[in-house]
N, C-alpha and C positions, 0 to 999 in steps of 0.2 A: 672535480667531477663527482656528482652524486652517485654513491653506489647503487646498482640496479640488480635485483634478484628476480629470476623468472623460473621458479621451480615447476616440476612437471607432476609432482605428487603432493597430496595434502599433507602427508607426513613430513616432507621436507619443508613445506611452507610453515607449518606449525613449529619446527625446530628453529626457523629463522625468526618467527614471531616472538618465540620465547626469549630471545636475546634482548628484545625491547628496542624502542627507538626507531621502528621502521614504519613506513606509511603504506597500509595496504592499497592496492590500485586495481581497478577493473575497467569500467568504461571511461572513467576520468572526466565525464561530462560535467560533473559538479566539483570534483577534486581540483582540477587545474585552475578553473575561473576563481575558486575560493583562495588560492595561494597568494594572489596580488603580487607575485614575483615571477621571474623568469624561469625559475626552477623550484621543485619541491625541496623542502628542508629535510635533510637526513636521508637514509637509505630508502628505496622504493622497493615494495614487495608486490610484483606483478602477478595476479592471481588467474590470469586468463588462459593459462596453459594447462590447468588442472581439470582433467576431464570430469572428476567427481563433483566439480562444482557447476557443471553445465547440464542443461536439459531438464525435461519434465518427464516424470515417470509415475505410473500408478502403482501404488504399494498396497499391502494388506489392509491398511487403515485409511488410505485416502490418496492424496496426490502430493508428490514431492517435487518442489521446483528448486533447482540448483541456484546458488547465490549469484552465480555469474551468467545466468540465463539472460539473454538479450530481450528487450521488449518486443522486437520484431520477431523473435522465436516464439515468445508466448502468444502473439497474435495469430501465428500460423498452426498452433498446437490444437489438436482436437480434444476439446475440453467440454464439460457439461455446461448447461445454461446457466448454472449458478456462477460460472466465471465470466458471464457476458459483461458484467460491470468492470471487472479487472481488465478485460480486453478493451472496453471503451476507453478506460483510463490509459492504457497502453498507447492508444491511438492519439492521446493528448500530451504525452511526454515529449515535448519539443518537436523537432522536425523529424523526418524519416531518417536523416542521417543520425540524429540523436538516439532514435530508437534502435537503430542498428548497432550502436556502441553502448549505450547505457544499459545497466543491469538492474534486475529486481533487487538484489542484495545491496547494490550501491544506493539505490533510492531509499532504502530503509536505513542504512547506517549514516546517510547524510543528514537524516532526522530533521528535514526542513518541515515547518508546520503546513506548507503547502505541497508536500509530496503527494503526487497523484496516486500512488499505488497504495498508500496506507490506509485510507478509508475503506477501499475495496477489500483488502485483505483483512480488515477488522470485521467486515460483515461476513467473511468466510471462516471466522473463528480461527484464523491462522496462527500457527506457533512458528517460532525460529529455532533452528538447530545451531548451537554454538559449539565450537571445538577449540581446544588448546592442547598443549603437550600433556596436560594432566588428565584429559578426558573430554567427554561431551555432556552437554545438558540442553533441555528445551524449555523455552519460555513462551507463554502467551504473548503475541505481538504487542498487546496493550501494556505489558510490563517491560517490554524491550525499548521502545521509544520512550524516554523519560523526561524530555524537554526539548527546547530549541537547540538543535545540533548536539544533543546528549542522547546516549543510549546506555544500556546495561552491560556492554562489552567490558570484560575485565581485561587487565594487561596481558598481552600474549593470546588473546582469544580472537577467533574469526567467526563471522557469520558464514555457515556453509550451505544452508538450505532453509526453505519455507515449507512448512507442511500444512495441508488443507484436509480436514476429515470429510469422509463421505457424507456424514450427517449434515454438512452445509449444503442442503439441497435447494430445489426451487430455481428461480430465475433472478439473475443479478442485473443492476443498472448503475449507471454513473452519470452525474451531471455537474457541470462546473460553470461558474460565472466569472468572466474576465473582461478586461476593457476592449478586447477584440476576440475574434472567433478562435484563432489559433496562436500558438507560440506566445503564451502569456502565462504569468503567475496568477493563481486564482484569488479572487476576492472571497469566494466561498465555494465549497464543493460538497457533494453529497454522494454516498454509496448507499445502495439499497438491495436487499435480497428478500424476496417473498416466496413463500410456498402456498399454493392455493389448491384446496381439495373440495370437490363438490361445491364450489362457489364460495367457500369460506377461507379466510386467511388462517392458516395453521402454523406457519413459521414466519417470523419477521426479523430482520436484522437491519439496522439503520446506523450510519456513521456520518459525521460532519468534520471536514478539514478546513484549514485556513481560518478558522474562527477561534483559535486559542493556540497555546504553545504546542499541543499535540492534537492529533485528530482523536475524537471521542465517539464511542457508541451511545445510543440514545435509549436505554432500557425502559423508561417510563412510557415513551411513545411506542416502542416495540410492543410492550404489554397491552397498550391500548388497541393496537391493531389485531391482536389475536382474538379469533372468534367473530370478527367483523365480516359481514357480507362483502365479497371482493368488490361489488359495484359501489359500495359506500365507503370503501377503505380510505380514499383520499379525503373524505370529509372528516374523518376521524384524526387527522393530523391537526395538533393543537400547538399554539405558541407556548402555553404553560408547561408543556411536556418536553419542549425542545430548548427554549431560551435559557433555563437555568443551568443546563449542562454546558453552555458556551461561555467563553471569556475572550471575545474579540477586541481588537485593538484598533485605534485610529492610525491610518498611515496614508500614503499618496494614493493607494488603490481604492480606499473607501473608509468611511468612519464606522465605529463600532455598531451603532444602531442599524446602518444600512447592511452590514455584514450579517447581523442577527436576523433581520427581516428577510434577506435574501436566502439564508440558510433554511428558514421555515418554508418559504415558497419552494425551493428547490426540492426539499424532502416531500411536499405535497405533489409536485410534479413527477417526481421519480416514482412515487407510489402509484399515481395515476397511470403512467406509462407502463409499469410493470403489469398491472391489472388489465389494461387494455390490450397489451400484447399477449397475455395469457388467453383472453376471450377471443382474440383474432386466431390463435392458434388451435383453439379447441374445435 
């Protein structure tokens, strides 16, 4: 029988993790399908009873999302418009049953190139909080996900929270392309966040997922949007500012060229929708 630990405090969980050889588990919506076996190998460390890892709270510097916060909990949370993209992505994380079980932290630690939450959190300038028996540290999300199924977690370390600063303002959006409308792994996905003041784009954050080993920001395209009249922002989206940042592959869902073209079009549409939404609300 596989040993099973379900600590109620983070301190206890970190003591167990420090021994090594344990598999951290939260929603298990990705963990169990990936085992290709009837049971997980080695001891299981269930994190779902630890109150410190659940919930969303406003802090002195921004917002803290506990690593074991469910996607359905995030959908119900009263958050600023900048989080609208992340909420839209939460609605795309599998079925409602998956949203009720899957966690924000699990989505990041699984490190899938097509993880719905990663592009949105990148546009929110998110940082991850990591803890071990030796202490805590924080990393930009862009430095945490290092490759396909690879993260910067050290042995004995757990992801405990995601932090979003107040400076990530404006309104967020999310679009994905798949073979069908729901319950699909993306061919390409795009997250966007724009802040518009007096009809001019003053802040822009764009990220593309499923078009490379990790989701990426688009600093060149972001810079090109700054200072643009909002009504012409979508026209400022350019292939040459997006395509070089991507490294799509050919697979059964689409070839590299189709993915690249789709990402550019999704960025254009996301920018247009955010601008139109802002004008409608004004």
